[in-house]
Structure formats: structure tokens, C-alpha cells
Phi, psi and omega in degrees: 000142180266142182247121170260153172247136186264089187191164170241008181285113187297313185295323175295317181292322182288325185287323175290324183297323182298331179284346183082010187261352185263134183247352180175178181226142168241137170237171170213174182298319180304308182298318175291327177299324184299331184289333185076009186250163177300134186304311183293322172301312180303311177304310183303314182299316181295316179295337177287333187264318190252131179283326187283188179298130179246110179281133180229120190262139179291152173252357179282157175242358176250156186307310187295320182280331171302313183296318183298311180296322181292317178297318180289322174299313183300336184285347182291321181190156181288354178255011173286134168251116182287126183264123178238155181282151177276075173240177182297312179295324182294320178289323170300316178291324171311304188294317181294316180296321180291322181296340174272000179082020176265134171301144175222132173248119182259119193252173183057052177261131186230007182211154174293329178296322177296315182293326177295322178292322178299317179291326175301320181284355174094013185304141175290320184222154167237132187245095175281138185259093187288319178296324178289329170294318176305318186296337180250028174070021170258161186266100185288335178287333180285338172297320181293320180294322180291320180287326173295318175300320183289310182297319179292348172291333187223116188294338181293339186274107186263355188293137177269141174275119188251094183288124188235169179065044176285124179256342188196165185297331184290334171301321182292317182291317176301314181300323183290317178305319181289324176110020171295142186288327186225150163234136175252113201242137171300148181301319185298317186294316181302319178293326186291337178301331181269357186261138173205137186289341175286329173294317175304302187300317176294321180296318181297325178292318180292322177296317182296316177300320178295315184301318185297340174283348176069018182255167179220135179294313189243019175089154184290144181275000000 
């Protein structure tokens, strides 16, 4: 599974990229607005840090302006994936942008039928929002199962499932079990994937035992 981080925080992206665990970044207008910086400068900085896809979202809602914004966004760097909403105009823009060789992430997916349309339009990624479905008493992970099942039925569908609106580590684990290609994860949740109280307890015990020996592996400071 590929891990994308869902943020526009340059420091957080740089820190996670240094681990070698980061495969890409997703942003949206809300995340970029939180930085207080110029939109295009933020995108350029992110693309300079991360080799993988960096999703940048259009703000237009009609086809013509989506296309204009998508072309401009794709000009920032070669690893930009233009993010378009799962609307009829968004699907049309997806097809046209893909025909121009531009990666596209179709976002705000909430049903298997929507995901199928995105794949038919040639989307590089489709982003189902599992957490938001859970918020309204629907089963977000069942949607991922349904999309995976449909996509696996047809070899011609090459769209990757990019699980979004991740709320906790179990979302990531379940998405991996189902076989989604990507999870885009807030930095705080990504850090939680490495945490377990028994790891902390075991490490503390090992260090206490080692300290009692009075020895040092690399010599005393």
C-alpha cells in the first residue's frame, strides 16, 4: 500500500518524507488556506520535497474553468495530480485532462457507482471519503470493499483506490486488508500507526535493564 499524507504543512511533509515512508501528498483548498501562504508557492515547495503524486484541487465547478485551472496546476510540476470533484463536469474534465497526459484524482466519492464512473473517465485515482460516510452512520469501509470488488472484475479499469477522510489507524489497516492501493492520511494519524503501549513498555524495560549494567555501546559521552 502507498501512503500519501493529507496536509499542506511543509514541515510535516519534510519530516515524513525523510522517513522514506511517504509516497505522495494530497492537498485541498482548505489545507492550503491554513498555511497563509501563496497557493502556487506551497505546491511548488511540496513537489520539490516529494517525488510521488501531489494532488492539487481545482476550485471551479464548470468544465471550461476546471480545464483552465487544471492546466495551470499541472504546470507547477510534473508530479501534480489535478483534483476534480465527482460531478458531471468533473468527470468530463477528468477525461480531457487524462487525454492530455495529466494525472487526475477524482475526489468527494461517496458511492460505488460514482467510483465506477471515475474509472470509466480514466481517473488516475478515485478518492472515497470513508470518515465522512461513518459520520452519517454509513459504513465507509464497505464502500472500499464494493469499489475493490467492482474494479477487480474488469482488467481495463486501472484507476487506483485512494482512501481518504481517514480518522484512525484501523481505517488504514482495513483499507490495506481490502486491497486499496493508497491511503491518504493526516500526519497525526500516520504517526499513530507506529504507536503501541506494549512497544513503549517493552522499550522502557530494556533500557532500564541496560542502564543497570553501567555499559555503553559507543562509549560514555
